MDTraj code that builds the backbone (N, CA, C; nanometers):
import mdtraj as md
import numpy as np

residues = "UNK UNK UNK UNK UNK UNK UNK UNK UNK UNK UNK UNK UNK UNK UNK UNK UNK UNK UNK UNK UNK UNK UNK UNK UNK UNK UNK UNK UNK UNK UNK UNK UNK UNK UNK UNK UNK UNK UNK UNK UNK UNK UNK UNK UNK UNK UNK UNK UNK UNK UNK UNK UNK UNK UNK UNK UNK UNK UNK UNK UNK UNK UNK UNK UNK UNK UNK UNK UNK UNK".split()
xyz = np.array([
    [7.7515, -2.4485, 12.4917],
    [7.7089, -2.5492, 12.3965],
    [7.6687, -2.6755, 12.4741],
    [7.5542, -2.7314, 12.4399],
    [7.5055, -2.8506, 12.5101],
    [7.5721, -2.9760, 12.4545],
    [7.5612, -3.0859, 12.5287],
    [7.6198, -3.2121, 12.4832],
    [7.5556, -3.2578, 12.3525],
    [7.4277, -3.2298, 12.3346],
    [7.3606, -3.2683, 12.2105],
    [7.4185, -3.1922, 12.0917],
    [7.4461, -3.0657, 12.1112],
    [7.5035, -2.9845, 12.0034],
    [7.6448, -3.0309, 11.9694],
    [7.7223, -3.0657, 12.0714],
    [7.8585, -3.1141, 12.0488],
    [7.8561, -3.2441, 11.9697],
    [7.7706, -3.3368, 12.0091],
    [7.7613, -3.4655, 11.9390],
    [7.7105, -3.4442, 11.7968],
    [7.6094, -3.3599, 11.7799],
    [7.5571, -3.3313, 11.6457],
    [7.6666, -3.2739, 11.5565],
    [7.7447, -3.1817, 11.6103],
    [7.8538, -3.1223, 11.5331],
    [7.9580, -3.2264, 11.4935],
    [7.9910, -3.3172, 11.5846],
    [8.0883, -3.4229, 11.5548],
    [8.0352, -3.5165, 11.4457],
    [7.9071, -3.5498, 11.4538],
    [7.8460, -3.6357, 11.3521],
    [7.8461, -3.5637, 11.2171],
    [7.8042, -3.4386, 11.2162],
    [7.8019, -3.3603, 11.0915],
    [7.9414, -3.3493, 11.0299],
    [8.0406, -3.3229, 11.1130],
    [8.1774, -3.3092, 11.0642],
    [8.2285, -3.4411, 11.0073],
    [8.2007, -3.5497, 11.0753],
    [8.2443, -3.6804, 11.0283],
    [8.1734, -3.7197, 10.8990],
    [8.0459, -3.6866, 10.8873],
    [7.9732, -3.7135, 10.7633],
    [8.0366, -3.6364, 10.6482],
    [8.0726, -3.5115, 10.6737],
    [8.1359, -3.4286, 10.5708],
    [8.2721, -3.4857, 10.5303],
    [8.3549, -3.5179, 10.6304],
    [8.4890, -3.5710, 10.6032],
    [8.4840, -3.7029, 10.5266],
    [8.3871, -3.7882, 10.5613],
    [8.3760, -3.9198, 10.4988],
    [8.2847, -3.9204, 10.3768],
    [8.2329, -3.8025, 10.3422],
    [8.1434, -3.7873, 10.2277],
    [8.0244, -3.8839, 10.2336],
    [7.9626, -3.8875, 10.3499],
    [7.8459, -3.9720, 10.3732],
    [7.7231, -3.8828, 10.3825],
    [7.6220, -3.9167, 10.3046],
    [7.4996, -3.8370, 10.3042],
    [7.4044, -3.8854, 10.4133],
    [7.3063, -3.8030, 10.4419],
    [7.2039, -3.8402, 10.5392],
    [7.1219, -3.9583, 10.4874],
    [7.1063, -3.9654, 10.3559],
    [7.0341, -4.0789, 10.2962],
    [7.1117, -4.2080, 10.3201],
    [7.2423, -4.2037, 10.2990],
    [7.3251, -4.3230, 10.3215],
    [7.3223, -4.3642, 10.4688],
    [7.3271, -4.2658, 10.5571],
    [7.3220, -4.2955, 10.7000],
    [7.1878, -4.3575, 10.7371],
    [7.0795, -4.3055, 10.6801],
    [6.9461, -4.3612, 10.7053],
    [6.9388, -4.5062, 10.6574],
    [6.9941, -4.5320, 10.5398],
    [6.9938, -4.6689, 10.4872],
    [7.0748, -4.7617, 10.5765],
    [7.1884, -4.7130, 10.6271],
    [7.2716, -4.7951, 10.7153],
    [7.1984, -4.8295, 10.8450],
    [7.1211, -4.7345, 10.8956],
    [7.0457, -4.7576, 11.0189],
    [6.9118, -4.8259, 10.9935],
    [6.8786, -4.8409, 10.8650],
    [6.7526, -4.9030, 10.8274],
    [6.6318, -4.8249, 10.8805],
    [6.6408, -4.6910, 10.8652],
    [6.5288, -4.6039, 10.9009],
    [6.4991, -4.5153, 10.7802],
    [6.3825, -4.4551, 10.7808],
    [6.3463, -4.3668, 10.6693],
    [6.4274, -4.2375, 10.6765],
    [6.4355, -4.1709, 10.5634],
    [6.5085, -4.0446, 10.5570],
    [6.4483, -3.9403, 10.6526],
    [6.3156, -3.9221, 10.6555],
    [6.2588, -3.8248, 10.7506],
    [6.2903, -3.8592, 10.8966],
    [6.2903, -3.9891, 10.9273],
    [6.3250, -4.0310, 11.0631],
    [6.4698, -3.9965, 11.0937],
    [6.5581, -4.0181, 10.9955],
    [6.6999, -3.9867, 11.0140],
    [6.7180, -3.8376, 11.0376],
    [6.6471, -3.7550, 10.9609],
    [6.6552, -3.6102, 10.9800],
    [6.6133, -3.5708, 11.1213],
    [6.5070, -3.6332, 11.1688],
    [6.4577, -3.6052, 11.3034],
    [6.5607, -3.6459, 11.4085],
    [6.6202, -3.7632, 11.3897],
    [6.7185, -3.8122, 11.4865],
    [6.8453, -3.7275, 11.4855],
    [6.8852, -3.6784, 11.3689],
    [7.0038, -3.5936, 11.3628],
    [6.9765, -3.4546, 11.4186],
    [6.8530, -3.4112, 11.4073],
    [6.8156, -3.2803, 11.4622],
    [6.8198, -3.2843, 11.6149],
    [6.7778, -3.3972, 11.6712],
    [6.7805, -3.4167, 11.8167],
    [6.8521, -3.5482, 11.8441],
    [6.9853, -3.5430, 11.8545],
    [7.0627, -3.6669, 11.8710],
    [7.0290, -3.7391, 12.0010],
    [6.9643, -3.6706, 12.0923],
    [6.9201, -3.7348, 12.2154],
    [6.8107, -3.8373, 12.1913],
    [6.7485, -3.8331, 12.0739],
    [6.6430, -3.9294, 12.0416],
    [6.7001, -4.0603, 11.9852],
    [6.8315, -4.0621, 11.9583],
    [6.8935, -4.1860, 11.9098],
    [6.8979, -4.2886, 12.0217],
    [6.8585, -4.4106, 11.9907],
    [6.8759, -4.5195, 12.0854],
    [7.0256, -4.5468, 12.0955],
    [7.0686, -4.6064, 12.2039],
    [7.2102, -4.6352, 12.2215],
    [7.2626, -4.7242, 12.1091],
    [7.1837, -4.8217, 12.0677],
    [7.2254, -4.9101, 11.9585],
    [7.2391, -4.8316, 11.8279],
    [7.1494, -4.7360, 11.8041],
    [7.1573, -4.6528, 11.6846],
    [7.2797, -4.5610, 11.6910],
    [7.3024, -4.5044, 11.8073],
    [7.4168, -4.4161, 11.8260],
    [7.5468, -4.4927, 11.8012],
    [7.5535, -4.6143, 11.8502],
    [7.6708, -4.6993, 11.8288],
    [7.6904, -4.7274, 11.6797],
    [7.5822, -4.7588, 11.6086],
    [7.5911, -4.7846, 11.4640],
    [7.6372, -4.6607, 11.3884],
    [7.5872, -4.5441, 11.4271],
    [7.6285, -4.4191, 11.3637],
    [7.7779, -4.3987, 11.3844],
    [7.8234, -4.4164, 11.5074],
    [7.9655, -4.3970, 11.5377],
    [8.0521, -4.4950, 11.4595],
    [8.0112, -4.6205, 11.4519],
    [8.0883, -4.7195, 11.3771],
    [8.0928, -4.6830, 11.2285],
    [7.9795, -4.6454, 11.1727],
    [7.9711, -4.6128, 11.0298],
    [8.0541, -4.4895, 10.9950],
    [8.0598, -4.3941, 11.0873],
    [8.1311, -4.2698, 11.0634],
    [8.2746, -4.2728, 11.1171],
    [8.3166, -4.3874, 11.1660],
    [8.4515, -4.4029, 11.2217],
    [8.4765, -4.3083, 11.3388],
    [8.3756, -4.2922, 11.4211],
    [8.3886, -4.2121, 11.5423],
    [8.4074, -4.3069, 11.6603],
    [8.4978, -4.2736, 11.7487],
    [8.5172, -4.3538, 11.8679],
    [8.4138, -4.3097, 11.9709],
    [8.3210, -4.3977, 12.0009],
    [8.2100, -4.3625, 12.0896],
    [8.2603, -4.3237, 12.2281],
    [8.3647, -4.3909, 12.2760],
    [8.4183, -4.3587, 12.4092],
    [8.4793, -4.2194, 12.4114],
    [8.5576, -4.1854, 12.3095],
    [8.6173, -4.0520, 12.3025],
    [8.5105, -3.9447, 12.2906],
    [8.4093, -3.9730, 12.2115],
    [8.3016, -3.8768, 12.1911],
    [8.2288, -3.8489, 12.3225],
    [8.2001, -3.9533, 12.3963],
    [8.1301, -3.9368, 12.5241],
    [8.2194, -3.8657, 12.6251],
    [8.3485, -3.9000, 12.6292],
    [8.4415, -3.8341, 12.7220],
    [8.4520, -3.6853, 12.6931],
    [8.4559, -3.6491, 12.5648],
    [8.4668, -3.5086, 12.5271],
    [8.3435, -3.4283, 12.5671],
    [8.2313, -3.4960, 12.5742],
    [8.1057, -3.4279, 12.6102],
    [8.0981, -3.4069, 12.7604],
    [8.1378, -3.5056, 12.8378],
    [8.1236, -3.4959, 12.9834],
    [8.2472, -3.4318, 13.0404],
])
top = md.Topology()
chain = top.add_chain()
for i, resn in enumerate(residues, 1):
    res = top.add_residue(resn, chain, resSeq=i)
    for name in ("N", "CA", "C"):
        top.add_atom(name, md.element.get_by_symbol(name[0]), res)
traj = md.Trajectory(xyz[None], top)
């Protein structure tokens, strides 16, 4: 499993646990829904600032997430 797949799975799981939709996440990041879908499909396309906002919104610890990947 690649680091992108691991991060995507963690984001998906956190969205499910917190009952947050992709539309809500797109609104939080101030991007369109299609853009959000694209970014979630390839989490490597997220800017660091966007990734940080996603982690904060989903209550994910960015440091733990990165450590688990590497």
